[in-house]
KEKE-3310 file (N, C-alpha, C; in steps of 0.2 Angstrom, whole numbers, plus 5000, padded with zeros to 4 digits):
npx = (5038:5030:5014:5005:4995:4984:4982:4975:4963:4959:4960:4949:4939:4941:4938:4925:4919:4920:4912:4900:4897:4894:4886:4867:4859:4857:4860:4869:4880:4884:4887:4898:4906:4910:4917:4927:4933:4937:4946:4956:4960:4967:4977:4986:4988:4995:5006:5007:5012:5012:5004:4999:4999:4990:4978:4977:4973:4961:4953:4953:4946:4933:4930:4929:4920:4908:4907:4912:4921:4928:4926:4926:4926:4919:4921:4934:4936:4930:4939:4950:4947:4945:4958:4965:4961:4966:4980:4982:4979:4991:5001:5001:5005:5017:5024:5027:5038:5055:5068:5076:5078:5068:5056:5056:5055:5041:5035:5037:5031:5018:5016:5016:5005:4995:4994:4985:4973:4964:4955:4958:4960:4956:4945:4949:4946:4944:4950:4942:4950:4950:4949:4962:4970:4973:4982:4995:5007:5010:5015:5026:5041:5054:5069:5068:5078:5085:5080:5086:5098:5094:5099:5099:5095:5088:5072:5061:5044:5032:5016:5002:4986:4971:4967:4977:4987:4987:4993:5006:5011:5017:5028:5035:5037:5045:5056:5060:5065:5076:5085:5081:5075:5058:5048:5032:5023:5009:4994:4987:4975:4960:4963:4957:4955:4966:4975:4973:4977:4968:4965:4975:4976:4965:4971:4982:4995:5006:5010:5018:5026:5041:5038:5026:5021:5012:5008:5003:4995:4982:4987:4991:5004:5020:5022:5034:5033:5023:5024:5024:5035:5042:5040:5047:5060:5063:5063:5073:5084:5084:5089:5084:5071:5055:5043:5026:5014:5006:5004:5013:5025:5023:5026:5037:5046:5050:5056:5068:5081:5081:5079:5088:5090:5092:5079:5066:5053:5038:5025:5009:5007:4995:4990:4992:5002:5010:5015:5022:5032:5039:5043:5036:5023:5005:4997:5007:5018:5029:5046:5056:5072:5080:5096:5109)
npy = (4942:4927:4920:4910:4894:4898:4911:4912:4908:4919:4930:4928:4929:4942:4949:4946:4953:4966:4966:4962:4973:4982:4977:4974:4965:4947:4941:4949:4948:4935:4934:4943:4936:4925:4930:4935:4923:4918:4928:4927:4913:4914:4923:4917:4906:4909:4914:4924:4927:4935:4942:4956:4961:4952:4956:4969:4968:4962:4971:4982:4977:4977:4990:4995:4988:4989:5002:5011:5023:5023:5011:5011:5023:5031:5023:5025:5040:5040:5033:5041:5052:5048:5043:5055:5060:5052:5054:5068:5065:5057:5065:5074:5066:5063:5075:5076:5068:5068:5060:5056:5044:5036:5043:5041:5027:5026:5032:5024:5012:5017:5020:5006:5001:5007:4999:4989:4992:4987:4983:4974:4959:4942:4935:4943:4955:4972:4984:4997:5014:5021:5011:5007:5014:5011:5000:5003:5005:4993:4984:4973:4972:4968:4976:4990:4997:5001:5012:5023:5027:5034:5047:5063:5059:5053:5049:5038:5035:5023:5024:5017:5012:5021:5031:5023:5031:5043:5041:5037:5050:5054:5048:5051:5065:5064:5058:5069:5078:5073:5078:5072:5070:5067:5058:5056:5043:5041:5034:5037:5035:5025:5009:4997:5001:5010:5025:5039:5052:5061:5062:5069:5083:5083:5075:5083:5081:5087:5095:5085:5078:5079:5081:5077:5064:5057:5040:5039:5031:5017:5005:4991:4993:5000:4998:4997:4998:5006:5017:5036:5048:5057:5050:5039:5044:5049:5037:5030:5039:5040:5037:5028:5017:5016:5005:5002:4991:4975:4973:4981:4975:4962:4965:4974:4966:4957:4965:4970:4968:4977:4989:4992:4997:5001:4994:4996:4987:4988:4981:4973:4957:4948:4937:4919:4916:4928:4929:4916:4919:4929:4923:4925:4925:4925:4940:4946:4962:4968:4973:4972:4973:4977:4976:4983)
npz = (4971:4967:4963:4975:4976:4983:4981:4970:4972:4981:4972:4965:4975:4981:4970:4967:4978:4974:4963:4968:4976:4967:4956:4955:4952:4951:4939:4933:4941:4940:4927:4927:4935:4928:4918:4925:4930:4917:4913:4923:4922:4909:4911:4920:4914:4902:4908:4919:4934:4944:4957:4959:4946:4940:4948:4944:4931:4933:4940:4932:4921:4929:4932:4919:4913:4920:4921:4932:4941:4952:4963:4977:4983:4993:5004:5005:5007:5020:5027:5026:5033:5046:5048:5047:5059:5069:5065:5071:5084:5087:5083:5093:5104:5100:5102:5113:5115:5116:5113:5099:5093:5099:5095:5081:5081:5086:5076:5065:5070:5070:5056:5051:5058:5051:5040:5041:5036:5023:5009:5000:5003:5003:5016:5026:5037:5037:5049:5058:5056:5069:5079:5079:5088:5101:5100:5094:5102:5107:5097:5091:5083:5071:5065:5067:5071:5060:5054:5063:5058:5045:5036:5027:5014:4998:4997:4991:4993:4993:4993:5000:5005:5007:5021:5029:5024:5030:5042:5037:5035:5048:5048:5037:5041:5051:5046:5037:5046:5049:5039:5026:5009:5006:4995:4991:4982:4973:4967:4950:4947:4952:4961:4970:4987:4987:4989:4980:4968:4967:4982:4988:4991:5001:5010:5014:5010:5004:5015:5023:5015:5005:4991:4980:4969:4955:4949:4936:4931:4934:4941:4952:4958:4955:4941:4930:4916:4915:4922:4923:4916:4925:4939:4937:4935:4947:4955:4949:4953:4967:4984:4992:4993:5001:5004:5006:5011:5004:4990:4984:4989:4984:4969:4969:4974:4964:4954:4960:4955:4944:4947:4956:4970:4988:4999:5009:5014:5022:5030:5035:5037:5030:5025:5022:5010:5008:5022:5022:5013:5019:5030:5042:5054:5051:5052:5059:5060:5048:5044:5031:5025:5011:5006:4994)
capx = (5034:5026:5008:5004:4989:4979:4982:4970:4955:4959:4959:4941:4935:4941:4934:4917:4917:4920:4906:4894:4895:4892:4879:4862:4855:4862:4862:4875:4885:4886:4890:4904:4912:4912:4922:4933:4937:4941:4953:4961:4963:4971:4983:4990:4990:5000:5013:5007:5012:5013:4997:4996:4997:4983:4973:4976:4969:4954:4950:4952:4940:4927:4929:4928:4913:4902:4907:4912:4928:4931:4920:4927:4926:4915:4925:4941:4935:4928:4945:4954:4944:4946:4964:4968:4960:4971:4986:4982:4981:4997:5006:5001:5008:5024:5027:5031:5044:5061:5072:5075:5076:5061:5050:5057:5052:5034:5032:5038:5026:5011:5014:5015:4998:4990:4994:4980:4968:4964:4949:4960:4963:4950:4944:4952:4942:4950:4948:4941:4956:4949:4950:4969:4974:4976:4986:5001:5012:5010:5018:5033:5044:5062:5073:5067:5084:5088:5078:5089:5103:5093:5099:5102:5094:5082:5068:5054:5039:5027:5010:4996:4979:4968:4967:4984:4991:4987:4998:5012:5013:5020:5035:5038:5038:5051:5063:5063:5068:5084:5087:5080:5070:5054:5044:5026:5021:5002:4991:4984:4968:4958:4964:4953:4955:4973:4975:4975:4980:4962:4964:4981:4974:4962:4977:4988:5001:5012:5014:5021:5031:5044:5034:5020:5020:5008:5010:5001:4990:4979:4991:4993:5010:5024:5024:5039:5032:5017:5026:5026:5043:5044:5041:5052:5066:5064:5065:5081:5089:5084:5094:5081:5063:5051:5037:5021:5009:5007:5004:5020:5030:5023:5028:5043:5052:5052:5060:5073:5086:5081:5079:5095:5090:5090:5071:5062:5046:5034:5017:5006:5007:4988:4988:4998:5007:5015:5018:5027:5036:5043:5045:5034:5017:4999:4996:5013:5020:5036:5050:5060:5075:5085:5101:5113)
capy = (4936:4923:4918:4903:4892:4901:4917:4911:4909:4926:4935:4926:4932:4949:4953:4945:4958:4972:4965:4962:4980:4987:4974:4975:4958:4940:4939:4953:4945:4928:4935:4946:4933:4920:4934:4935:4916:4917:4932:4924:4907:4916:4927:4912:4900:4913:4915:4930:4924:4940:4944:4964:4961:4949:4960:4976:4966:4961:4977:4987:4975:4978:4996:4997:4985:4991:5009:5014:5024:5022:5009:5012:5031:5033:5020:5029:5046:5040:5031:5047:5057:5045:5043:5062:5062:5048:5058:5073:5062:5053:5070:5077:5062:5063:5081:5075:5062:5072:5056:5056:5037:5034:5046:5037:5020:5027:5034:5017:5008:5019:5019:5000:4999:5008:4994:4985:4994:4984:4979:4969:4953:4938:4932:4947:4960:4978:4987:5005:5017:5023:5005:5005:5018:5007:4995:5005:5004:4986:4982:4970:4971:4969:4980:4997:5002:5003:5020:5028:5031:5036:5054:5066:5054:5055:5043:5037:5032:5020:5025:5012:5012:5027:5031:5022:5036:5048:5038:5038:5057:5055:5044:5056:5071:5063:5057:5075:5082:5070:5079:5068:5072:5061:5060:5051:5042:5039:5031:5042:5032:5020:5003:4996:5007:5014:5032:5042:5060:5065:5063:5072:5089:5082:5073:5088:5076:5092:5097:5081:5076:5085:5081:5071:5062:5051:5035:5040:5025:5014:4998:4990:4995:5004:4994:5001:5000:5010:5023:5042:5048:5060:5046:5034:5047:5049:5031:5030:5044:5040:5034:5023:5015:5013:5000:5001:4986:4969:4973:4983:4970:4957:4967:4976:4961:4954:4969:4973:4967:4982:4996:4992:5003:4999:4994:4994:4983:4989:4978:4968:4949:4947:4931:4914:4917:4933:4927:4911:4923:4934:4919:4927:4922:4929:4945:4950:4967:4966:4978:4969:4977:4973:4981:4981)
capz = (4974:4964:4966:4978:4973:4987:4979:4965:4976:4983:4967:4964:4982:4982:4964:4968:4983:4970:4959:4973:4978:4960:4953:4959:4951:4951:4932:4931:4945:4938:4921:4928:4938:4923:4914:4929:4929:4910:4912:4928:4918:4903:4913:4923:4908:4898:4912:4923:4941:4949:4959:4957:4939:4939:4951:4940:4925:4934:4943:4927:4918:4932:4931:4913:4910:4924:4921:4939:4940:4959:4968:4985:4984:5000:5009:5005:5010:5027:5031:5027:5039:5053:5048:5049:5066:5072:5064:5075:5091:5087:5083:5100:5108:5098:5103:5121:5114:5114:5111:5091:5090:5101:5090:5075:5083:5086:5069:5061:5072:5068:5049:5050:5059:5046:5035:5043:5033:5018:5007:4994:5004:5005:5023:5031:5039:5039:5056:5058:5058:5076:5083:5079:5091:5107:5097:5091:5107:5109:5091:5091:5076:5071:5061:5067:5072:5052:5053:5066:5054:5039:5036:5021:5008:4994:4998:4987:4998:4990:4998:4999:5007:5009:5028:5031:5021:5035:5047:5035:5036:5053:5047:5032:5043:5056:5042:5034:5051:5049:5033:5020:5005:5005:4989:4990:4976:4974:4960:4947:4946:4957:4962:4976:4991:4987:4989:4973:4967:4970:4989:4991:4994:5007:5016:5015:5009:5003:5021:5026:5011:5001:4985:4979:4962:4953:4943:4928:4930:4940:4941:4959:4960:4951:4935:4927:4910:4915:4925:4920:4916:4932:4944:4935:4936:4954:4957:4947:4956:4974:4988:4996:4992:5007:5000:5010:5009:5001:4983:4983:4991:4979:4964:4969:4976:4957:4950:4964:4950:4938:4951:4961:4975:4994:4999:5015:5014:5028:5030:5039:5033:5031:5022:5022:5006:5010:5028:5021:5009:5022:5035:5048:5054:5048:5057:5060:5056:5045:5042:5027:5022:5006:5003:4987)
cpx = (5030:5020:5009:4997:4983:4978:4977:4963:4954:4958:4951:4937:4935:4937:4927:4915:4916:4912:4899:4892:4892:4885:4873:4858:4860:4864:4868:4881:4888:4889:4897:4909:4913:4917:4928:4937:4941:4948:4959:4964:4969:4977:4987:4993:4995:5006:5013:5007:5013:5006:4995:4996:4991:4978:4972:4971:4962:4950:4948:4946:4933:4924:4926:4921:4908:4903:4908:4920:4931:4926:4922:4928:4924:4919:4931:4940:4934:4934:4951:4952:4946:4954:4968:4966:4964:4978:4987:4983:4988:5002:5006:5005:5015:5027:5030:5037:5050:5067:5071:5074:5069:5055:5051:5054:5044:5032:5032:5032:5019:5009:5014:5007:4994:4989:4988:4973:4968:4957:4951:4962:4957:4951:4949:4947:4946:4946:4946:4949:4956:4951:4957:4972:4977:4981:4994:5007:5013:5013:5024:5036:5051:5064:5071:5073:5087:5085:5082:5094:5102:5094:5102:5102:5089:5078:5062:5050:5033:5021:5005:4989:4977:4967:4974:4989:4993:4992:5005:5015:5017:5027:5038:5041:5045:5057:5065:5066:5076:5087:5086:5075:5066:5048:5039:5026:5014:4999:4987:4975:4966:4960:4962:4954:4962:4972:4978:4977:4974:4961:4971:4980:4969:4966:4982:4995:5008:5015:5018:5027:5035:5041:5030:5020:5015:5010:5009:4996:4987:4981:4991:4998:5014:5026:5028:5038:5026:5019:5026:5033:5046:5045:5046:5059:5067:5066:5072:5086:5088:5088:5091:5074:5060:5044:5033:5016:5011:5008:5011:5025:5030:5026:5035:5048:5054:5056:5066:5080:5086:5081:5085:5095:5089:5082:5070:5055:5043:5027:5015:5005:4999:4985:4994:5002:5012:5018:5024:5033:5042:5046:5042:5027:5011:4998:5001:5014:5027:5039:5056:5065:5079:5090:5105:5118)
cpy = (4933:4921:4911:4901:4896:4908:4918:4911:4916:4931:4934:4930:4938:4952:4952:4951:4964:4971:4965:4969:4983:4984:4974:4968:4952:4939:4943:4950:4939:4930:4938:4940:4926:4924:4934:4929:4916:4921:4930:4918:4909:4919:4922:4907:4903:4916:4922:4927:4929:4943:4951:4964:4958:4954:4966:4974:4965:4967:4982:4984:4976:4985:4998:4995:4988:4999:5013:5016:5022:5018:5009:5019:5032:5031:5024:5036:5045:5037:5036:5052:5054:5045:5050:5063:5059:5051:5064:5071:5059:5060:5074:5074:5063:5069:5081:5071:5066:5067:5055:5048:5034:5038:5042:5030:5021:5028:5028:5013:5010:5019:5011:4998:5002:5003:4988:4986:4993:4981:4973:4962:4949:4936:4936:4953:4967:4981:4994:5008:5019:5017:5003:5009:5015:5002:4997:5004:4998:4981:4980:4969:4973:4974:4988:5001:5004:5009:5024:5032:5034:5044:5056:5061:5056:5049:5043:5033:5030:5020:5018:5013:5018:5026:5029:5027:5042:5048:5038:5045:5058:5054:5049:5063:5070:5062:5064:5079:5079:5072:5076:5071:5067:5063:5054:5050:5039:5038:5037:5041:5027:5013:5001:5001:5011:5021:5034:5050:5063:5066:5067:5079:5088:5079:5077:5085:5082:5094:5092:5078:5081:5086:5075:5069:5057:5046:5036:5035:5022:5007:4998:4992:4999:5000:4999:5003:5004:5018:5029:5043:5051:5055:5041:5037:5047:5042:5029:5034:5044:5037:5027:5023:5012:5010:4999:4995:4980:4970:4975:4979:4964:4958:4969:4971:4957:4959:4973:4973:4973:4989:4997:4997:4998:5000:4993:4993:4984:4986:4975:4962:4947:4940:4926:4915:4922:4932:4921:4914:4926:4930:4922:4923:4927:4933:4948:4956:4966:4972:4973:4973:4973:4978:4978:4976)
cpz = (4969:4966:4969:4974:4977:4985:4973:4967:4978:4978:4966:4969:4982:4975:4964:4974:4979:4966:4963:4975:4973:4958:4957:4957:4950:4944:4931:4935:4942:4930:4922:4930:4932:4919:4918:4930:4922:4910:4916:4925:4913:4906:4916:4918:4904:4903:4916:4930:4945:4952:4958:4951:4938:4941:4947:4934:4926:4937:4937:4922:4921:4932:4924:4910:4914:4924:4927:4940:4947:4964:4976:4987:4992:5005:5011:5009:5018:5031:5031:5032:5045:5053:5050:5056:5071:5071:5069:5082:5092:5087:5090:5105:5107:5100:5110:5120:5112:5111:5104:5089:5093:5098:5083:5076:5082:5080:5065:5062:5069:5060:5048:5053:5055:5041:5036:5039:5026:5015:5002:4997:5007:5012:5028:5032:5040:5045:5054:5059:5066:5080:5083:5084:5098:5106:5096:5096:5109:5103:5092:5084:5075:5066:5061:5068:5065:5052:5057:5062:5047:5038:5029:5015:5005:4994:4994:4991:4995:4995:4995:5000:5009:5018:5031:5030:5027:5041:5044:5036:5042:5052:5043:5036:5048:5051:5038:5040:5051:5043:5027:5017:5004:5000:4990:4983:4977:4967:4958:4947:4950:4956:4968:4980:4992:4987:4981:4974:4969:4978:4992:4994:5001:5013:5017:5015:5007:5009:5025:5022:5007:4994:4985:4971:4961:4948:4936:4926:4936:4942:4950:4962:4955:4945:4931:4921:4909:4917:4921:4921:4922:4938:4942:4936:4943:4957:4955:4950:4964:4977:4991:4995:4999:5003:5006:5007:5006:4994:4981:4984:4986:4972:4964:4970:4969:4954:4954:4959:4946:4942:4954:4965:4983:4995:5005:5014:5021:5027:5035:5035:5034:5028:5022:5017:5007:5018:5027:5016:5013:5028:5042:5049:5052:5054:5059:5056:5054:5042:5038:5025:5018:5004:4997:4989)
residu = (MET:LYS:ILE:PHE:SER:GLU:CYS:ILE:SER:CYS:GLN:VAL:MET:VAL:ARG:PHE:LYS:ASP:ILE:ASP:LYS:ILE:CYS:GLN:ASP:GLU:SER:CYS:ARG:ILE:LYS:MET:MET:LEU:HIS:ILE:LEU:GLU:ILE:LEU:HIS:ASP:GLU:ILE:TYR:ASN:GLY:ASN:PHE:ILE:ALA:PRO:LYS:ILE:ALA:THR:LYS:LEU:PHE:ARG:PHE:ILE:LYS:GLN:THR:LEU:LYS:VAL:GLU:ASP:PRO:TYR:TRP:GLU:GLU:LYS:ILE:LYS:SER:ASN:ILE:GLU:GLY:LEU:LYS:LEU:TYR:GLU:LYS:PHE:LYS:GLU:ILE:LEU:SER:ASN:VAL:LYS:ASN:SER:ASN:LYS:ARG:ILE:GLU:TYR:CYS:VAL:LYS:ILE:ALA:LEU:LEU:GLY:ASN:SER:ILE:ASP:PHE:GLY:VAL:ALA:ASN:TYR:THR:SER:PRO:THR:VAL:GLU:SER:LEU:PHE:LYS:GLU:VAL:PHE:ASN:ILE:ASN:VAL:SER:ASN:ILE:GLU:TYR:PHE:TYR:ASN:ILE:GLU:ASN:LYS:LYS:ILE:VAL:TYR:LEU:LEU:ASP:ASN:ALA:GLY:GLU:VAL:ALA:LEU:ASP:LYS:LEU:LEU:ALA:GLU:GLU:LEU:ARG:ARG:LYS:GLY:ASN:GLU:VAL:ILE:ALA:ILE:VAL:LYS:THR:LYS:ALA:PHE:GLN:ASN:ASP:VAL:THR:VAL:LYS:GLU:VAL:GLU:MET:LEU:LYS:LEU:TYR:GLU:SER:PHE:SER:ASN:VAL:LEU:GLU:THR:GLY:THR:ASP:ALA:ALA:SER:ILE:PHE:LEU:GLU:GLU:LEU:ASN:ASN:ASP:THR:LEU:LYS:GLU:ILE:LYS:ASN:CYS:ASN:LEU:ILE:ILE:SER:LYS:GLY:MET:ALA:HIS:TYR:GLU:TYR:VAL:SER:GLU:ILE:GLU:HIS:GLU:ILE:LYS:LYS:PRO:ILE:ILE:TYR:MET:LEU:LYS:ALA:LYS:CYS:LYS:PRO:ILE:ALA:LYS:SER:LEU:ASN:VAL:ASN:ILE:GLY:ASP:TYR:VAL:ILE:SER:VAL:ARG:THR:LEU)
# end
């Protein structure tokens, strides 16, 4: 997905939130924002029209210049704690659901609901994980039936935000019950509030996924030129990719012809460009299936 004009203002506003969080004085904020505008201009002028690529460049600049390794660490830990509590509540509910298709339907909806947790979209307020509990069974979304027949496959699952990942665990567990191997991909270093390898143990991802691999980088998505060899190999050898969140959609949709795999995009459309690209309304939960 190429950027829309609105994406330019979003990049500026989101990066200001980062800078405002870290910088304590106004002169620092002004100086940093001027650099952000300069980098943003150069990236687009030189032909970079992929939002996650631009966002990665800008976020790296902020981290390196202000010497902050993980600006959202505290928020991420809080989201993970709340997410794990919600995971336990949903797991108890699911233990009473005997029908296999109904269980997978609930797990897909729960995973989708988790994509509401996002600090990287301008003019969007991320809800607390706890506040999502009552919403899940009211979600209306198309293409859930595609999950009913996913069996005995090797699945690469591109994880997204902290907190959200705790809810992805339920879908991974259900897919594994159907004979699938489900490999989680997490970032090595921080990008916004996305889950990293540092949180794998806290979230007990190895209990829910067949394996957990890291990207080897802090990029917003699985930039093929940056991926470590093990992760790239699994992507090449898998039968299916499940892609969570907007950043993965924005990037992976541009490289579908390179990876040549069936892909299921799962996300909440939190802005107009994403909604327009997917032909849905802002706020809709989306399952978009791309087959070979």
